[in-house]
LUMDO-320994 format. One record per residue (C-alpha): residue number from 1; chain; x, y, z. Coordinates in steps of 0.05 Angstrom, whole numbers, plus 5000, padded with zeros to 4 digits. Layout:
REM residues N
{NUM; A; {X; Y; Z}}
...
***
This chain:
REM residues 275
{1; A; {6610; 8169; 8859}}
{2; A; {6556; 8147; 8903}}
{3; A; {6516; 8109; 8836}}
{4; A; {6575; 8078; 8783}}
{5; A; {6551; 8090; 8723}}
{6; A; {6521; 8022; 8704}}
{7; A; {6542; 7977; 8654}}
{8; A; {6488; 7932; 8645}}
{9; A; {6456; 7951; 8584}}
{10; A; {6455; 8023; 8545}}
{11; A; {6382; 8037; 8565}}
{12; A; {6412; 8039; 8636}}
{13; A; {6472; 8082; 8631}}
{14; A; {6423; 8129; 8585}}
{15; A; {6379; 8141; 8637}}
{16; A; {6440; 8140; 8679}}
{17; A; {6465; 8202; 8645}}
{18; A; {6398; 8235; 8635}}
{19; A; {6384; 8236; 8710}}
{20; A; {6453; 8259; 8731}}
{21; A; {6451; 8311; 8673}}
{22; A; {6382; 8339; 8701}}
{23; A; {6394; 8333; 8778}}
{24; A; {6466; 8381; 8755}}
{25; A; {6425; 8429; 8705}}
{26; A; {6470; 8416; 8641}}
{27; A; {6452; 8410; 8583}}
{28; A; {6514; 8387; 8528}}
{29; A; {6548; 8451; 8491}}
{30; A; {6554; 8439; 8421}}
{31; A; {6610; 8483; 8417}}
{32; A; {6656; 8435; 8457}}
{33; A; {6630; 8376; 8423}}
{34; A; {6595; 8342; 8483}}
{35; A; {6564; 8277; 8477}}
{36; A; {6562; 8231; 8533}}
{37; A; {6578; 8155; 8526}}
{38; A; {6519; 8121; 8537}}
{39; A; {6542; 8055; 8514}}
{40; A; {6572; 8007; 8566}}
{41; A; {6596; 7965; 8500}}
{42; A; {6649; 8019; 8486}}
{43; A; {6676; 8027; 8559}}
{44; A; {6688; 7953; 8563}}
{45; A; {6729; 7954; 8488}}
{46; A; {6768; 8011; 8515}}
{47; A; {6790; 7975; 8581}}
{48; A; {6807; 7912; 8556}}
{49; A; {6866; 7948; 8512}}
{50; A; {6890; 7992; 8580}}
{51; A; {6956; 7978; 8603}}
{52; A; {6939; 7963; 8687}}
{53; A; {7023; 7988; 8692}}
{54; A; {7022; 8051; 8644}}
{55; A; {7006; 8115; 8674}}
{56; A; {6956; 8142; 8634}}
{57; A; {6918; 8216; 8619}}
{58; A; {6844; 8221; 8595}}
{59; A; {6830; 8274; 8552}}
{60; A; {6752; 8306; 8555}}
{61; A; {6736; 8271; 8626}}
{62; A; {6658; 8295; 8619}}
{63; A; {6616; 8270; 8667}}
{64; A; {6665; 8224; 8698}}
{65; A; {6624; 8165; 8665}}
{66; A; {6694; 8135; 8631}}
{67; A; {6726; 8166; 8686}}
{68; A; {6700; 8121; 8738}}
{69; A; {6733; 8047; 8703}}
{70; A; {6793; 8078; 8681}}
{71; A; {6821; 8101; 8749}}
{72; A; {6814; 8036; 8774}}
{73; A; {6839; 8010; 8709}}
{74; A; {6908; 8022; 8731}}
{75; A; {6956; 8010; 8789}}
{76; A; {6992; 8080; 8765}}
{77; A; {6969; 8142; 8767}}
{78; A; {6915; 8171; 8722}}
{79; A; {6900; 8236; 8699}}
{80; A; {6840; 8271; 8670}}
{81; A; {6827; 8332; 8633}}
{82; A; {6756; 8364; 8627}}
{83; A; {6746; 8438; 8599}}
{84; A; {6686; 8455; 8626}}
{85; A; {6680; 8476; 8699}}
{86; A; {6603; 8444; 8708}}
{87; A; {6636; 8375; 8678}}
{88; A; {6696; 8381; 8720}}
{89; A; {6659; 8382; 8783}}
{90; A; {6622; 8328; 8769}}
{91; A; {6675; 8279; 8748}}
{92; A; {6726; 8289; 8804}}
{93; A; {6678; 8241; 8852}}
{94; A; {6696; 8187; 8802}}
{95; A; {6767; 8193; 8821}}
{96; A; {6804; 8136; 8858}}
{97; A; {6864; 8169; 8897}}
{98; A; {6910; 8153; 8843}}
{99; A; {6877; 8200; 8806}}
{100; A; {6868; 8284; 8791}}
{101; A; {6826; 8321; 8754}}
{102; A; {6852; 8377; 8719}}
{103; A; {6795; 8432; 8695}}
{104; A; {6831; 8454; 8622}}
{105; A; {6849; 8444; 8559}}
{106; A; {6886; 8374; 8548}}
{107; A; {6927; 8407; 8484}}
{108; A; {6959; 8460; 8531}}
{109; A; {6996; 8407; 8581}}
{110; A; {7056; 8369; 8564}}
{111; A; {7034; 8294; 8580}}
{112; A; {7085; 8251; 8613}}
{113; A; {7050; 8184; 8617}}
{114; A; {7043; 8121; 8582}}
{115; A; {6986; 8118; 8550}}
{116; A; {6926; 8174; 8531}}
{117; A; {6862; 8146; 8535}}
{118; A; {6791; 8182; 8513}}
{119; A; {6727; 8191; 8468}}
{120; A; {6748; 8244; 8440}}
{121; A; {6718; 8309; 8427}}
{122; A; {6702; 8324; 8357}}
{123; A; {6728; 8382; 8337}}
{124; A; {6800; 8372; 8365}}
{125; A; {6810; 8307; 8333}}
{126; A; {6870; 8319; 8295}}
{127; A; {6906; 8363; 8340}}
{128; A; {6897; 8307; 8391}}
{129; A; {6933; 8267; 8346}}
{130; A; {6991; 8306; 8333}}
{131; A; {6996; 8313; 8393}}
{132; A; {7000; 8245; 8418}}
{133; A; {7049; 8235; 8356}}
{134; A; {7097; 8293; 8383}}
{135; A; {7092; 8272; 8459}}
{136; A; {7147; 8214; 8452}}
{137; A; {7131; 8182; 8523}}
{138; A; {7061; 8164; 8501}}
{139; A; {7076; 8088; 8469}}
{140; A; {7006; 8072; 8473}}
{141; A; {6929; 8106; 8454}}
{142; A; {6864; 8074; 8463}}
{143; A; {6818; 8127; 8430}}
{144; A; {6739; 8128; 8399}}
{145; A; {6742; 8187; 8347}}
{146; A; {6695; 8193; 8277}}
{147; A; {6691; 8133; 8235}}
{148; A; {6724; 8185; 8176}}
{149; A; {6785; 8191; 8211}}
{150; A; {6797; 8121; 8217}}
{151; A; {6789; 8113; 8145}}
{152; A; {6850; 8173; 8139}}
{153; A; {6893; 8142; 8182}}
{154; A; {6888; 8074; 8155}}
{155; A; {6882; 8096; 8081}}
{156; A; {6929; 8073; 8022}}
{157; A; {6967; 8112; 7979}}
{158; A; {6931; 8139; 7920}}
{159; A; {6860; 8134; 7962}}
{160; A; {6816; 8185; 7966}}
{161; A; {6823; 8194; 8037}}
{162; A; {6903; 8188; 8041}}
{163; A; {6946; 8253; 8058}}
{164; A; {6984; 8289; 8125}}
{165; A; {6965; 8253; 8173}}
{166; A; {6951; 8183; 8148}}
{167; A; {7036; 8194; 8137}}
{168; A; {7056; 8218; 8199}}
{169; A; {7019; 8177; 8239}}
{170; A; {7027; 8102; 8204}}
{171; A; {7100; 8131; 8205}}
{172; A; {7101; 8130; 8279}}
{173; A; {7049; 8078; 8309}}
{174; A; {7015; 8011; 8290}}
{175; A; {6945; 8025; 8283}}
{176; A; {6895; 7978; 8298}}
{177; A; {6819; 7989; 8277}}
{178; A; {6773; 7976; 8340}}
{179; A; {6695; 7968; 8339}}
{180; A; {6653; 8022; 8302}}
{181; A; {6593; 8052; 8351}}
{182; A; {6526; 8082; 8317}}
{183; A; {6507; 8156; 8338}}
{184; A; {6459; 8122; 8389}}
{185; A; {6517; 8103; 8433}}
{186; A; {6530; 8173; 8453}}
{187; A; {6470; 8226; 8482}}
{188; A; {6465; 8276; 8443}}
{189; A; {6469; 8229; 8388}}
{190; A; {6524; 8259; 8340}}
{191; A; {6520; 8263; 8255}}
{192; A; {6567; 8216; 8246}}
{193; A; {6591; 8136; 8265}}
{194; A; {6644; 8134; 8314}}
{195; A; {6704; 8071; 8320}}
{196; A; {6757; 8056; 8369}}
{197; A; {6835; 8063; 8347}}
{198; A; {6895; 8037; 8381}}
{199; A; {6954; 8071; 8366}}
{200; A; {7018; 8027; 8393}}
{201; A; {7088; 8073; 8386}}
{202; A; {7137; 8047; 8341}}
{203; A; {7185; 8107; 8333}}
{204; A; {7199; 8170; 8367}}
{205; A; {7177; 8232; 8334}}
{206; A; {7250; 8265; 8322}}
{207; A; {7277; 8316; 8282}}
{208; A; {7271; 8271; 8219}}
{209; A; {7203; 8264; 8232}}
{210; A; {7195; 8335; 8241}}
{211; A; {7225; 8341; 8173}}
{212; A; {7176; 8298; 8136}}
{213; A; {7126; 8349; 8174}}
{214; A; {7156; 8403; 8140}}
{215; A; {7148; 8368; 8077}}
{216; A; {7082; 8338; 8074}}
{217; A; {7059; 8404; 8093}}
{218; A; {7080; 8442; 8029}}
{219; A; {7074; 8377; 7986}}
{220; A; {7003; 8354; 7994}}
{221; A; {6976; 8420; 7984}}
{222; A; {6979; 8402; 7915}}
{223; A; {6965; 8323; 7918}}
{224; A; {6935; 8317; 7852}}
{225; A; {7002; 8345; 7812}}
{226; A; {7062; 8308; 7790}}
{227; A; {7114; 8301; 7848}}
{228; A; {7165; 8319; 7811}}
{229; A; {7136; 8380; 7784}}
{230; A; {7117; 8398; 7865}}
{231; A; {7190; 8385; 7886}}
{232; A; {7215; 8442; 7839}}
{233; A; {7157; 8484; 7848}}
{234; A; {7168; 8477; 7929}}
{235; A; {7249; 8464; 7936}}
{236; A; {7278; 8487; 7870}}
{237; A; {7311; 8421; 7854}}
{238; A; {7307; 8371; 7791}}
{239; A; {7243; 8335; 7809}}
{240; A; {7260; 8277; 7755}}
{241; A; {7322; 8267; 7777}}
{242; A; {7304; 8259; 7847}}
{243; A; {7242; 8216; 7849}}
{244; A; {7285; 8173; 7801}}
{245; A; {7343; 8167; 7860}}
{246; A; {7288; 8148; 7913}}
{247; A; {7254; 8091; 7865}}
{248; A; {7187; 8122; 7846}}
{249; A; {7153; 8125; 7777}}
{250; A; {7167; 8197; 7733}}
{251; A; {7098; 8201; 7739}}
{252; A; {7083; 8191; 7811}}
{253; A; {7027; 8243; 7833}}
{254; A; {7043; 8264; 7910}}
{255; A; {6983; 8228; 7932}}
{256; A; {7015; 8165; 7911}}
{257; A; {7076; 8169; 7955}}
{258; A; {7087; 8124; 8007}}
{259; A; {7112; 8152; 8074}}
{260; A; {7164; 8100; 8067}}
{261; A; {7190; 8134; 7993}}
{262; A; {7173; 8207; 8035}}
{263; A; {7223; 8182; 8088}}
{264; A; {7275; 8174; 8031}}
{265; A; {7259; 8245; 7994}}
{266; A; {7267; 8272; 8068}}
{267; A; {7334; 8249; 8080}}
{268; A; {7360; 8268; 8009}}
{269; A; {7331; 8341; 8019}}
{270; A; {7368; 8347; 8084}}
{271; A; {7435; 8318; 8055}}
{272; A; {7417; 8367; 8000}}
{273; A; {7406; 8427; 8050}}
{274; A; {7344; 8435; 8018}}
{275; A; {7307; 8434; 8083}}
***
């Protein structure tokens, strides 16, 4: 890449982006959530969390704006995914000899790296987070996602945003909230605010967590009902007895149960042969 993405200010990075898109005759595709990063502060914050000793993947290289700096931030190899051939042909020029670009869907590949990084396309945010959770080699993720999704990841039991994704991610990761960025940080501006989030793995995805996903899927479809009733309906067991054994109140509702209690519930159901 002859002219690296400038990080002096947003206006210069926006001008660089528009010039490159215009030169290549590229219009952003809404169907792929193509919103190009034009806020240098986002790049700088991402880089501040990247571990130089980690092998990493970038999810959604775009035109190579973040790619250029990621490829130079690691002492190991880096893999950069971009599903749009038009953009991949541009982003490949941002790589060093230690990086490779794959023109394809990152969700269809195994991630045998320690770190996942990217400004995630909005329409695949949840699948990406689940993929990270399932990929035990990924010890850390540094992502920019919708602010509303960060609220779900950090939600407390009993709140509106608390749900299955919260349970899975908070069981497996320590979650740190970073900067919040307005829509002008991207071109074209999305309709939502974005936020940086860092996930640090504290537990491997194993058979118990797989069962936790199954139980969460079945009970959170009835999130407002009493847990005792849902357990009777879904698993054919004495719900009142079970919730007492795992240390919960008899009137507790599904959306009020924290991940620790859900893990105890999973262990009980497993021991009883109910799952």
